[in-house]
N, C-alpha and C positions, 0 to 999 in steps of 0.2 A: 440413160436413166434420167427422171426429169428433174427439175431442180425450180423450188417456187421461191424469189424474189416476193419478202411479204412484213405484214408487223404481225405484233399479239393484238393489238389495239386497234387493228382495219377489222369491220364486217366486214368488206368484202374477200378477203385474205381468209375469215374465219370460213366465209362457204365454199372457197377455192379448194382447200383443208379440208374438211366437208366432206366434199364431191371426193376428191381427191381416195380416202379413207373408203365412201362408199365402193369405190370402183377396185379396192384392193391395191392402188396404186402407190408401190415403194417410189419415195420422193427423199431431195434434199433441199431446205428447208433455209436460208441464206437474210438473214435478219436486214433488213434496211438501218440507216438514223431516221431520226423523227422527223430531222427539216430538209426539206427534198435538196437547199445547198449540197446538204452534208452527203451528198447518195451519189459521192465519184465514183466508185465503185459498180454497181448499181448502173451508173450514165454507159460508162465504160463497158459494162460486158452486155448490157443490151439496147443502147440506144436512147432511152426515156432514164425519169427520175419519177415514177410515177407506179404505182403498187394497186393491187397485186400481179407480178409477171411470170409469165410458166416460160422456163427450155424447156426444149422438146429435147428428145435424147437424139434428134438430126440438128442443135444447136440453132434453130428458129426462135427467136423472143415472140409470145403473144401474150400483148398486153389487155390488163383490163380484163375485171371477174365478166364480163360478159361471151367475149370473146375468146379467154379460157374455158368457159363450162362449154359454148360451142365446141369448141375446138375437143374437145374429152370427149364430148357425146359424139360427135363424129368418127374419131377416132380410135375411142378405148368400146370393148362392149361392157357390157350392166353386169357385173356378176348375180346370179340368186339373191344374197344376201345382202344386195345392198339398200333394198328396202328394209329392213330392220335394220341396219346400219342406222336411216333418216328417222325411224321412229326411237331409237332407243336417243338418238340424238334431241330428238323435241324432246322426249319426256325428261331429261336431266336437263333441259334449259328451265321447262316448266315447275323442275324444281326448285330447283337455283330460285327461281325470280320466287315463287312461293315459298321458300324455309330461309333462306339465307342471305337475300337481298336485300339491303334496306333501299329498298326503290320504291315508290308509289307502287301502290296498285295496278296491271295491266286490263283493261276493259276487254276481256274476250269476245274474238272476232270470228265469225265463221264465213 
């Protein structure tokens, strides 16, 4: 089983979680401390204090969003419902920004 070392506030961690969901991959999420100096267990297990880190079922630590997404795309089949998950997530984020977030309006980009 995959093991994701991450935090909820990290945008890269969110994007990796989203891709795992799109691919239908069950995983264990490991929350790490905010301060890098406090990430002793992460360093012991993965050799780094950078997040996100994905530990593969074979025990390989893949560090960083770009490498994790590349690894997943090369090793895991994309199911038919992956696109539906992505579209639903985008719609939910838009709705949150429009209805609930107290953030200033964001310009539309295309």
